[in-house]
LUMMI-352507 format. One line per 2 residues: their letters; for each residue x, y, z of C-alpha. Coordinates in Angstrom, 2 decimals. Layout:
! residues N
A> X:Y:Z; ...
This chain:
! residues 658
MS> -22.77:-29.79:-42.96; -23.26:-29.00:-39.77
SP> -20.76:-28.66:-36.91; -20.19:-31.34:-33.96
GT> -21.75:-29.89:-30.70; -20.23:-28.70:-27.64
GD> -21.61:-30.50:-25.39; -20.24:-33.56:-23.29
VT> -18.34:-36.17:-25.36; -20.23:-39.20:-26.23
TA> -18.35:-42.99:-25.14; -19.41:-45.14:-28.43
PY> -17.55:-48.00:-30.69; -15.44:-46.91:-33.42
GS> -17.57:-47.08:-36.61; -20.39:-45.92:-35.20
WT> -20.03:-42.32:-34.19; -22.37:-39.73:-35.80
SP> -21.17:-37.90:-38.38; -22.09:-33.97:-39.26
IG> -20.44:-35.35:-42.81; -23.25:-36.95:-44.93
LD> -23.91:-39.11:-47.77; -25.39:-36.03:-49.84
DV> -22.33:-34.06:-48.52; -19.62:-35.69:-49.98
LA> -21.45:-35.44:-52.98; -22.04:-32.01:-53.21
AG> -18.61:-31.21:-52.32; -17.63:-31.80:-56.79
VT> -16.82:-28.64:-57.38; -13.28:-29.05:-59.05
VR> -10.54:-26.98:-60.17; -8.38:-28.27:-63.13
EL> -5.40:-26.59:-65.69; -3.77:-23.50:-64.27
GG> -1.94:-21.50:-66.43; -1.63:-17.91:-67.26
DG> -0.93:-15.34:-70.24; 0.26:-11.82:-69.87
DN> -1.78:-10.37:-66.88; -4.60:-13.17:-67.04
AY> -4.91:-16.81:-65.84; -7.26:-19.26:-66.87
WL> -8.05:-22.41:-65.14; -10.96:-25.16:-65.61
ES> -13.66:-25.81:-63.51; -16.40:-28.10:-62.57
RP> -19.88:-27.28:-63.00; -21.67:-30.41:-61.06
DE> -25.05:-28.90:-61.35; -24.71:-29.11:-65.68
DS> -23.77:-32.85:-66.03; -20.05:-32.14:-64.26
RM> -19.28:-30.42:-67.39; -16.13:-28.61:-67.44
TL> -15.79:-24.76:-68.19; -12.71:-22.38:-69.14
VR> -12.55:-19.63:-66.50; -10.49:-15.94:-66.63
LD> -9.17:-14.43:-63.81; -8.38:-10.92:-64.74
GD> -7.13:-8.88:-61.50; -9.80:-10.01:-59.18
TV> -12.30:-10.20:-62.05; -13.69:-13.94:-62.84
TE> -15.03:-14.53:-66.21; -16.91:-17.62:-67.25
LT> -15.48:-17.91:-71.09; -17.70:-21.37:-71.86
SA> -21.29:-21.43:-71.45; -23.08:-25.30:-71.66
PT> -23.55:-27.76:-72.84; -19.71:-26.63:-73.95
SV> -16.95:-28.62:-71.32; -13.14:-28.24:-72.23
RA> -11.63:-31.65:-72.26; -9.30:-33.32:-74.27
RV> -9.58:-37.58:-74.17; -5.95:-37.47:-76.52
NE> -4.45:-40.62:-75.01; -8.03:-41.07:-73.25
YG> -6.12:-39.24:-69.88; -6.36:-36.38:-71.48
GG> -4.94:-32.60:-69.80; -3.94:-30.18:-72.30
SW> -7.45:-29.01:-73.25; -7.08:-25.34:-73.22
AA> -3.78:-22.78:-74.17; -3.55:-18.97:-73.94
AD> -1.32:-17.37:-75.87; -0.23:-13.79:-77.53
GV> -4.00:-12.85:-76.92; -5.94:-15.71:-78.18
VV> -7.11:-18.89:-76.47; -7.74:-22.23:-77.26
WT> -9.94:-25.27:-76.53; -11.22:-28.70:-77.20
DA> -15.23:-29.12:-76.41; -15.43:-32.90:-75.42
TS> -19.26:-31.63:-76.19; -19.18:-31.48:-80.08
GR> -15.16:-32.96:-80.10; -14.27:-29.58:-82.16
VF> -11.50:-27.04:-81.08; -12.35:-23.38:-80.51
GL> -10.13:-20.17:-80.39; -11.05:-17.09:-79.12
VD> -9.78:-13.36:-79.43; -10.69:-10.87:-77.39
GH> -13.36:-8.72:-79.38; -14.76:-11.63:-81.17
DP> -16.73:-14.69:-80.74; -15.35:-18.39:-80.73
AP> -14.06:-19.29:-83.61; -14.17:-23.61:-84.45
LT> -10.51:-24.75:-85.25; -10.95:-27.92:-86.83
PA> -14.30:-28.94:-89.40; -17.81:-30.94:-87.80
DC> -17.48:-34.30:-87.75; -13.88:-34.95:-87.04
PM> -12.81:-38.34:-86.27; -9.55:-36.30:-84.86
RF> -8.79:-35.79:-81.00; -6.54:-33.09:-80.25
AA> -4.62:-31.27:-77.04; -2.40:-29.91:-75.71
FA> -1.94:-26.46:-77.70; 0.93:-23.87:-78.42
PC> -0.32:-20.78:-80.21; 1.76:-18.92:-82.79
AA> 0.62:-15.11:-83.55; 4.27:-15.15:-85.30
FG> 2.69:-18.20:-88.00; -0.88:-18.04:-87.47
AV> -0.61:-21.12:-86.42; -2.20:-23.55:-83.34
LA> 0.28:-26.24:-82.54; -1.30:-29.61:-81.03
VR> -0.62:-33.30:-80.36; -3.77:-34.43:-82.71
ED> -4.80:-38.10:-82.47; -6.26:-39.81:-85.55
HT> -9.18:-42.28:-84.58; -10.37:-43.00:-89.08
DP> -9.90:-46.64:-88.06; -10.16:-47.18:-84.10
GH> -8.32:-50.46:-84.61; -5.08:-48.18:-85.45
VT> -4.94:-45.16:-83.44; -1.96:-42.67:-85.05
TT> -0.87:-39.03:-83.27; 0.90:-37.06:-84.96
LV> 2.27:-33.97:-83.91; 0.10:-30.87:-85.90
AL> -0.41:-26.64:-86.92; -3.98:-25.83:-86.76
PW> -5.19:-22.80:-88.01; -5.83:-19.66:-86.07
PG> -8.99:-18.33:-85.15; -10.64:-16.81:-88.00
AE> -9.32:-18.92:-90.78; -11.47:-21.60:-92.42
PG> -11.37:-24.81:-90.04; -9.08:-27.88:-90.79
EG> -7.94:-31.24:-89.77; -3.82:-29.55:-89.12
VV> -0.64:-29.83:-91.42; 1.27:-32.42:-90.15
LA> 4.97:-31.18:-89.22; 5.76:-33.87:-87.02
SG> 5.18:-38.02:-86.99; 6.66:-41.38:-87.47
HD> 6.56:-42.19:-83.21; 4.18:-43.80:-81.72
FY> 3.24:-40.43:-79.32; 3.83:-36.82:-78.83
AD> 3.46:-34.52:-76.38; 3.29:-30.96:-75.42
PA> 4.87:-29.06:-78.00; 6.50:-25.90:-77.13
VR> 7.19:-22.78:-79.28; 8.73:-19.51:-78.88
SD> 7.74:-16.31:-80.72; 10.63:-16.35:-83.26
GA> 9.56:-20.02:-84.30; 11.40:-22.51:-82.48
CA> 9.68:-25.60:-81.34; 10.50:-27.79:-78.73
WI> 8.20:-30.94:-78.41; 8.20:-34.57:-76.79
CW> 8.42:-38.02:-78.43; 8.43:-41.73:-77.58
DQ> 7.50:-45.07:-79.16; 5.91:-48.13:-77.66
PA> 7.22:-50.77:-75.71; 8.15:-47.60:-73.33
MP> 5.60:-45.57:-71.65; 6.36:-42.15:-71.37
WD> 7.79:-42.71:-67.73; 10.56:-44.75:-69.27
AA> 12.34:-43.66:-71.93; 11.45:-40.21:-74.33
RL> 12.95:-38.25:-76.31; 13.18:-34.11:-76.77
VV> 13.47:-33.07:-79.95; 13.89:-29.16:-81.62
AR> 13.35:-27.88:-84.67; 12.28:-24.13:-85.64
LD> 8.70:-23.59:-87.68; 8.91:-22.38:-91.34
RD> 7.49:-21.51:-94.04; 8.14:-23.46:-97.54
DE> 7.88:-21.81:-101.03; 4.84:-21.90:-101.49
GG> 3.75:-20.40:-98.24; 2.59:-24.09:-95.94
LR> 4.14:-24.61:-92.82; 6.66:-26.99:-92.04
LT> 9.22:-28.01:-89.31; 13.08:-27.51:-90.18
GE> 16.34:-28.02:-87.94; 14.67:-31.01:-86.45
QV> 17.80:-32.21:-83.98; 16.91:-34.51:-81.23
LV> 18.67:-32.83:-78.11; 17.96:-35.78:-75.63
DG> 17.31:-39.02:-77.06; 16.35:-41.04:-73.90
FS> 15.50:-43.81:-75.54; 16.09:-47.14:-75.49
EE> 14.94:-50.30:-76.38; 15.22:-51.99:-72.73
PA> 12.91:-49.32:-71.50; 14.25:-49.55:-68.29
EG> 17.43:-48.21:-68.90; 16.04:-45.52:-71.19
TA> 15.89:-42.13:-69.90; 12.38:-39.83:-68.77
VQ> 12.24:-36.52:-70.77; 9.29:-34.59:-70.25
HP> 7.88:-31.01:-69.75; 9.95:-28.58:-72.33
SW> 9.26:-24.86:-72.49; 10.74:-21.97:-73.48
AP> 11.80:-19.16:-70.54; 11.55:-15.74:-70.94
DG> 15.64:-15.19:-71.54; 15.08:-17.61:-74.67
SL> 16.52:-20.52:-73.01; 14.72:-24.41:-73.52
LF> 13.75:-25.63:-69.74; 13.10:-29.35:-69.62
MS> 12.27:-32.31:-66.86; 14.62:-35.22:-66.57
DA> 15.69:-38.36:-64.38; 19.00:-39.10:-65.83
SG> 20.26:-38.45:-62.49; 17.30:-40.84:-60.58
YW> 15.04:-37.83:-60.57; 13.29:-35.76:-61.77
NL> 15.28:-32.40:-61.93; 15.24:-29.49:-64.44
QR> 17.71:-29.05:-66.73; 18.43:-26.30:-69.54
WT> 19.25:-25.25:-72.68; 21.07:-22.08:-73.78
GD> 19.84:-23.01:-77.77; 23.54:-23.49:-78.28
RR> 23.69:-26.80:-80.85; 26.88:-27.55:-79.82
RA> 26.68:-28.09:-76.29; 24.77:-30.04:-74.16
PQ> 21.73:-28.83:-72.08; 22.65:-28.17:-68.19
PV> 21.43:-29.25:-64.51; 19.14:-26.05:-63.00
FT> 19.46:-28.09:-60.17; 20.54:-31.09:-58.73
EA> 18.51:-32.47:-55.54; 17.75:-36.44:-54.13
HD> 13.75:-36.03:-54.91; 11.52:-35.78:-57.59
AD> 10.49:-32.62:-59.20; 7.76:-33.94:-61.38
LP> 5.47:-36.69:-62.28; 4.75:-38.87:-64.40
VW> 3.13:-37.92:-67.83; -0.72:-39.41:-67.65
QL> -1.87:-36.19:-69.01; -0.65:-33.91:-71.15
AR> 0.45:-30.57:-70.80; 1.24:-30.36:-67.07
SA> 2.82:-27.26:-65.99; 5.39:-29.13:-63.22
YA> 7.40:-25.16:-62.67; 7.40:-21.67:-63.52
VH> 9.91:-18.67:-64.13; 9.73:-15.44:-62.89
EG> 11.80:-12.64:-61.95; 15.53:-14.80:-63.07
QV> 13.67:-17.56:-60.69; 12.63:-21.19:-61.52
WF> 9.76:-22.10:-59.14; 9.01:-25.44:-58.61
AL> 7.93:-28.51:-55.91; 10.57:-31.27:-54.98
YV> 8.56:-35.10:-53.79; 9.44:-35.68:-50.09
DG> 8.37:-38.92:-48.61; 4.99:-38.13:-50.80
AA> 4.86:-34.57:-49.65; 5.71:-31.33:-51.64
QL> 7.99:-29.04:-50.68; 7.26:-25.48:-53.14
AR> 10.74:-24.78:-53.52; 13.09:-22.22:-56.23
CP> 16.19:-21.26:-56.93; 18.11:-19.33:-59.42
LT> 17.18:-20.11:-63.96; 20.18:-19.92:-64.88
GG> 21.55:-22.40:-61.63; 21.61:-22.30:-58.07
PV> 21.04:-23.68:-54.31; 17.51:-24.57:-54.17
ER> 15.24:-22.59:-51.56; 12.54:-24.50:-49.87
LA> 9.52:-22.29:-49.14; 6.39:-24.24:-48.08
QV> 4.78:-27.70:-48.11; 2.09:-28.58:-49.81
AD> 0.13:-32.27:-50.16; 0.36:-31.84:-53.59
LE> 1.28:-28.89:-56.60; -0.90:-29.99:-59.67
QI> -0.09:-26.56:-61.67; 1.99:-23.40:-61.49
TA> 1.91:-20.58:-63.08; 3.55:-17.31:-63.68
TG> 1.11:-14.32:-64.54; 0.12:-11.11:-63.88
GR> 3.39:-10.34:-61.85; 2.87:-12.61:-59.54
VL> 4.04:-17.11:-59.35; 0.44:-18.79:-59.24
AL> -0.21:-22.95:-58.15; -2.92:-25.01:-58.02
VH> -1.81:-27.19:-55.01; -3.80:-29.69:-53.19
RV> -3.95:-28.39:-49.16; -3.91:-31.20:-46.03
DA> -6.83:-29.38:-44.01; -9.10:-27.82:-46.81
PP> -9.89:-27.96:-50.44; -7.79:-27.40:-53.11
AI> -6.94:-23.47:-53.83; -5.24:-21.66:-56.19
VD> -2.70:-19.60:-53.97; -0.30:-16.94:-54.66
VA> 3.37:-18.65:-54.02; 5.37:-15.40:-53.61
AG> 2.58:-13.99:-50.73; 2.75:-17.13:-48.34
LG> 0.07:-19.23:-50.35; -2.14:-16.22:-50.24
VV> -5.60:-18.42:-51.10; -6.37:-16.48:-54.92
HC> -9.22:-18.71:-55.59; -11.44:-21.52:-54.05
PG> -14.48:-23.03:-54.94; -14.83:-25.43:-51.96
TT> -15.99:-25.21:-48.80; -13.81:-24.48:-45.38
PD> -13.80:-27.47:-43.12; -14.12:-27.64:-39.87
PA> -10.33:-27.68:-38.50; -11.81:-30.03:-35.26
LT> -13.22:-32.16:-37.35; -10.76:-32.51:-39.86
SV> -8.10:-35.58:-39.90; -5.19:-34.20:-41.63
GV> -2.74:-37.19:-42.95; 0.33:-38.25:-41.33
SH> 3.03:-39.72:-43.38; 5.32:-42.62:-41.99
VV> 8.22:-44.73:-43.34; 7.81:-48.29:-43.28
EE> 11.89:-49.25:-43.17; 12.04:-52.94:-42.52
NR> 10.28:-55.04:-45.59; 10.83:-57.16:-48.21
HG> 11.46:-54.81:-51.31; 12.68:-51.64:-49.22
RF> 11.65:-48.51:-47.72; 8.21:-47.18:-48.57
QC> 5.69:-45.02:-47.62; 2.35:-44.54:-46.23
FY> -0.13:-42.04:-44.86; -1.93:-42.48:-41.98
WA> -5.44:-40.62:-40.61; -6.74:-40.90:-37.53
PR> -10.18:-41.19:-36.59; -11.26:-37.79:-35.22
NP> -14.44:-36.13:-34.06; -14.66:-34.10:-31.16
AW> -18.00:-35.17:-30.04; -17.45:-38.83:-29.29
RA> -14.84:-40.91:-28.04; -13.81:-44.95:-28.52
PA> -14.35:-47.44:-24.99; -10.36:-47.35:-23.58
GT> -8.60:-50.00:-24.66; -10.00:-50.20:-28.42
LP> -8.44:-49.66:-31.79; -10.37:-48.38:-34.42
PL> -11.03:-50.18:-37.77; -8.29:-49.42:-40.50
II> -9.35:-48.91:-44.25; -5.96:-49.70:-46.52
TV> -6.41:-47.86:-49.71; -4.40:-48.81:-53.07
HG> -4.12:-46.09:-55.83; -4.47:-46.61:-58.97
GP> -2.25:-46.86:-62.37; -0.33:-48.58:-60.65
TG> 2.35:-45.86:-61.85; 0.34:-43.51:-59.62
MA> 0.81:-42.07:-55.83; -1.05:-41.47:-52.70
VN> -1.02:-37.92:-51.85; -2.40:-36.58:-47.74
DY> -4.39:-34.06:-49.24; -8.45:-33.40:-47.50
SI> -10.12:-35.21:-48.54; -14.23:-35.18:-47.38
AT> -14.34:-38.37:-48.55; -11.59:-39.57:-46.34
QF> -13.02:-37.17:-43.59; -16.49:-39.50:-43.67
WT> -14.71:-42.18:-42.63; -12.40:-40.77:-40.08
SR> -15.05:-38.93:-38.52; -17.14:-41.91:-38.23
GF> -14.72:-43.21:-36.01; -12.60:-44.89:-38.73
AV> -8.79:-45.02:-39.41; -7.65:-44.53:-43.24
MA> -4.08:-44.99:-44.39; -3.07:-44.62:-48.28
VN> 0.31:-47.13:-48.87; 2.44:-45.35:-51.12
YS> 3.55:-49.16:-52.73; 6.90:-50.05:-54.32
GS> 6.20:-49.25:-58.25; 4.67:-45.87:-56.95
AG> 5.27:-42.32:-58.84; 7.57:-39.52:-56.26
FG> 9.95:-41.16:-55.06; 12.89:-41.90:-58.16
RA> 12.99:-43.90:-60.56; 14.97:-46.99:-58.90
FR> 11.60:-46.82:-56.60; 9.61:-46.30:-60.09
ER> 11.49:-49.78:-60.91; 10.71:-51.71:-58.43
LR> 7.45:-52.85:-59.87; 9.33:-53.88:-63.08
GQ> 8.05:-56.99:-64.16; 6.57:-57.54:-60.40
WG> 3.06:-55.77:-60.42; 0.93:-58.18:-58.05
IV> 3.47:-59.15:-55.97; 6.09:-56.36:-54.81
DV> 2.61:-53.79:-54.49; 1.41:-56.80:-52.57
DD> 3.86:-57.05:-50.34; 3.78:-53.21:-49.33
CV> 0.48:-53.32:-48.87; 0.28:-56.55:-46.81
DA> 3.71:-54.95:-44.49; 1.47:-51.34:-44.38
AR> -0.54:-53.46:-42.54; 1.48:-55.17:-40.46
YA> 3.36:-51.72:-39.54; -0.06:-50.32:-38.54
MS> -0.74:-53.59:-36.24; 2.85:-52.72:-34.68
AA> 2.00:-49.53:-33.93; -1.50:-50.32:-32.64
LG> -2.37:-48.26:-36.09; -6.20:-50.55:-35.57
DM> -7.87:-53.14:-34.80; -5.57:-56.30:-36.17
EQ> -8.75:-57.77:-36.42; -10.89:-54.98:-38.45
IV> -8.71:-54.55:-41.00; -10.11:-53.75:-44.84
IT> -7.81:-53.15:-48.46; -9.85:-51.49:-50.91
GG> -9.17:-50.03:-54.17; -10.59:-49.69:-57.56
SA> -9.14:-50.55:-61.62; -5.41:-51.51:-61.23
GG> -5.86:-50.83:-57.40; -8.60:-53.38:-57.27
FT> -6.13:-55.66:-59.18; -3.93:-55.06:-56.00
VL> -6.60:-56.06:-53.38; -7.68:-59.26:-55.18
RA> -4.08:-60.34:-55.18; -3.59:-59.37:-51.39
LE> -6.55:-61.65:-50.73; -5.13:-64.07:-52.27
RS> -1.89:-64.00:-50.85; -2.30:-63.19:-47.42
AL> -4.76:-63.54:-44.76; -3.60:-60.17:-43.00
FS> -7.27:-58.60:-44.44; -10.12:-58.87:-42.36
AG> -12.62:-57.46:-45.89; -11.19:-56.42:-48.94
VS> -13.73:-53.91:-51.18; -12.82:-53.91:-55.22
RY> -13.89:-51.59:-57.06; -14.53:-52.59:-60.89
GV> -11.36:-54.53:-59.89; -8.83:-56.09:-63.02
AD> -9.06:-59.91:-62.32; -7.87:-61.14:-65.67
LV> -4.98:-59.62:-67.40; -5.02:-61.51:-70.29
AL> -8.89:-60.35:-71.74; -6.67:-56.48:-69.98
QA> -4.60:-56.78:-72.78; -6.46:-58.08:-75.52
DT> -9.34:-54.32:-74.58; -7.06:-51.70:-73.50
HK> -6.84:-48.32:-75.27; -3.72:-47.64:-77.16
FE> -1.71:-45.64:-74.50; -1.80:-48.26:-72.24
AR> -1.50:-50.93:-74.93; 2.12:-52.21:-73.85
YN> 1.52:-50.78:-70.84; 1.95:-54.25:-69.17
DG> 4.59:-55.22:-70.90; 7.14:-53.50:-68.09
LL> 4.64:-54.40:-65.41; 4.50:-58.46:-66.02
GP> 6.52:-58.83:-68.77; 6.34:-58.71:-72.75
WP> 2.94:-59.84:-74.61; 2.60:-62.53:-75.58
QA> 5.66:-64.49:-75.30; 5.00:-63.83:-71.20
RA> 1.51:-64.92:-71.40; 1.95:-67.63:-68.88
VY> 3.36:-64.59:-66.43; -0.17:-62.65:-67.45
ED> -2.24:-66.09:-66.75; -0.62:-66.91:-63.50
RS> -0.65:-63.31:-62.57; -4.29:-63.19:-62.91
PI> -6.81:-63.13:-59.82; -9.21:-65.01:-61.80
NH> -7.29:-68.18:-62.13; -6.76:-68.71:-58.33
LD> -10.66:-67.80:-57.00; -9.63:-70.88:-55.12
EL> -7.21:-69.38:-52.82; -9.87:-66.27:-51.72
DT> -10.85:-66.70:-48.36; -11.60:-63.17:-47.44
PM> -15.19:-61.24:-47.19; -15.79:-59.08:-50.41
LI> -17.79:-56.40:-51.22; -17.34:-55.97:-55.11
FQ> -18.53:-53.21:-57.47; -19.46:-53.65:-60.68
GT> -20.64:-51.75:-63.38; -22.76:-53.73:-66.15
DD> -20.70:-51.78:-69.30; -17.83:-52.03:-68.26
PI> -15.57:-52.95:-71.27; -12.96:-53.34:-69.39
VP> -13.40:-55.00:-66.41; -16.56:-57.75:-67.72
PN> -19.19:-58.36:-65.33; -18.91:-62.17:-65.64
QS> -15.72:-61.75:-64.03; -17.11:-60.10:-61.05
RA> -19.98:-62.91:-60.71; -17.55:-65.37:-61.26
LA> -15.73:-64.14:-58.18; -18.49:-63.90:-55.90
EA> -19.45:-67.20:-57.16; -16.36:-68.38:-55.70
IG> -16.22:-66.76:-52.30; -19.76:-67.47:-51.48
SR> -19.75:-71.26:-52.73; -17.22:-71.69:-49.69
GL> -19.27:-69.96:-47.34; -17.59:-66.54:-46.96
PV> -19.83:-63.52:-46.82; -20.11:-61.78:-50.16
AL> -21.92:-58.93:-51.44; -21.88:-58.46:-55.58
VT> -23.58:-54.45:-57.05; -23.71:-53.68:-59.99
FA> -25.10:-50.17:-61.54; -27.11:-50.38:-65.28
GE> -25.14:-48.61:-67.37; -21.60:-47.15:-65.39
GH> -18.34:-48.63:-67.19; -15.04:-48.48:-65.71
GF> -15.18:-45.53:-63.58; -18.28:-44.46:-61.85
RL> -20.12:-41.15:-62.65; -23.17:-40.95:-61.33
PA> -23.70:-39.18:-58.51; -26.50:-41.61:-57.42
TN> -23.83:-44.91:-57.72; -21.01:-42.82:-55.67
RR> -23.52:-42.37:-52.73; -25.04:-46.49:-52.72
VL> -20.93:-47.77:-53.18; -20.76:-45.26:-49.33
EC> -24.28:-46.48:-47.78; -22.72:-49.88:-48.77
QL> -19.29:-49.97:-47.42; -20.51:-48.44:-44.56
SF> -23.23:-51.36:-44.04; -20.85:-54.22:-45.13
YA> -18.32:-52.84:-42.47; -20.78:-52.30:-39.43
QL> -22.90:-55.95:-40.33; -19.31:-57.68:-40.67
FG> -17.59:-56.28:-37.51; -20.87:-56.10:-35.59
FQ> -21.39:-52.15:-34.75; -24.59:-50.40:-35.37
PA> -24.07:-47.21:-37.15; -25.63:-43.50:-36.54
DD> -26.31:-43.00:-40.19; -30.22:-44.61:-41.49
VE> -28.53:-46.29:-44.76; -29.83:-49.32:-46.30
AL> -28.93:-51.98:-45.17; -27.13:-54.31:-47.30
RI> -27.34:-58.07:-48.33; -24.74:-60.55:-47.29
EN> -24.12:-63.55:-48.49; -23.73:-66.05:-46.13
LD> -22.96:-63.64:-42.95; -25.40:-65.14:-40.88
AW> -23.62:-68.54:-40.62; -20.12:-66.85:-40.49
């Protein structure tokens, strides 16, 4: 990536600017860091290897020495609940991980080679490991796929490295889902469980027990007690508890949204006394359990370190372990993981003006490790928060990235094309982190807006509950209101507004185009068009997700049919660019073809781009490169400007007659 020149500033229409951020730069910026944690003086994390089929490798930081612990073809990635997380753990001098390539779990003790903990060809998936040397076992969540039509989840104990591999001794069963076991050195255990139709962010239970041995020396749990029963037959009335861990003083910490926000609570171990709040803030300090084993807080020198989400941004903070005032320290775009190790507090943070990095929180956010390239600040557009107050469903928040390129300016009196992005989930969240894909657009003269519509994470339970039964309505209304707000604030050209999203976000895009004439174009990446078909094909974790978003299935089938964009193709009256994988099991290609044919039959510009072998989510670099090329060509032809890039022109049906 070259830097912009320092010569005269050139005037040209928005969208047509020459940018030093090329298509290949976007793809080359693919090194990612995930799942930060620690044990003793060592920190560990996962890091992608784009040149090795994007496998994830486990890395250890000992002092200033970085060591890669897993070599190709190993890829450290869990697949429990399909979304994974909790792919590795380190405790008591042992490191455990699951290998997506072989499907086996391995353990490493210093001075020895990695040893398998599970047998080959095992129809089980494992994640959220909790090693306990005192009992010679590794606790884990096990997902049994022996019968693909009836997947079962249990809490198990795997053997210690060096012992005979096994499928695990079942310690707890009977609930639909288990998550995040935490074990103390004396055998005290805690874990989370929940049952359908609830999602974990609806209603869950926190259970405590003690690891023990039976008369034959086998492992078992005794004294099981439901410490927090957040379950409810009506998920909207439940409490979401999550992420338990044992503090150095032996107390149990966990997140609970009983107050309406995910705040930290502490239990001293006295079964006669209820847990008490460590702090009470009207902001979330945690995010939904889409993935297992997120470390949302850390304890160091009697202080708890965490982040509060305030209008979409993460404010790093701390307070006394035993409770007290919260001290806010610094603001970042997002906190992914935080851990106390080696006498310091390390955090994997997303930044507003640079790629994600592991930083030392107590040392002024000094960068400990960052695999990404530092961008040119003169070229970097930083997301700005906008709160939309006047709308149909209550306040919501957006981030806006303005066009930025010091070598170019637009003609006076003109406004930029505006790309409105819809996050997935839909119980997800948009943050104002640095993304080279966003900079690709802003450096060419586009503006970008990301909407945290009603139902998004990070704004408390009541905000999430706005989406209950209303998916395809309130999310759509908020995206439309965001576009209206942008126009009133002169943030974009009202004749050049694009709405774009993928999967669940693509569903909102399609619904928005059906319900509003405000958008100039829509871009859907494998967008959900048929909710009835989605219900039939989805996996266990999300099998009852739509019960909360739309209504109980099959009783509410009429709602599913009415909200399905595939049943309202005659209402689509907007040019569209549609991306589809030929092997997508969730959104079959025939849905996208029907969508394109319906738009084209009314003489509207439309382009359908399919990718052979791609599924629900594009993986190949060549695919993602072509997606960017097609979008740029689509916008240029539709809005009448000449892109500076030498890209293959996209064939758009009906464009000449438009």
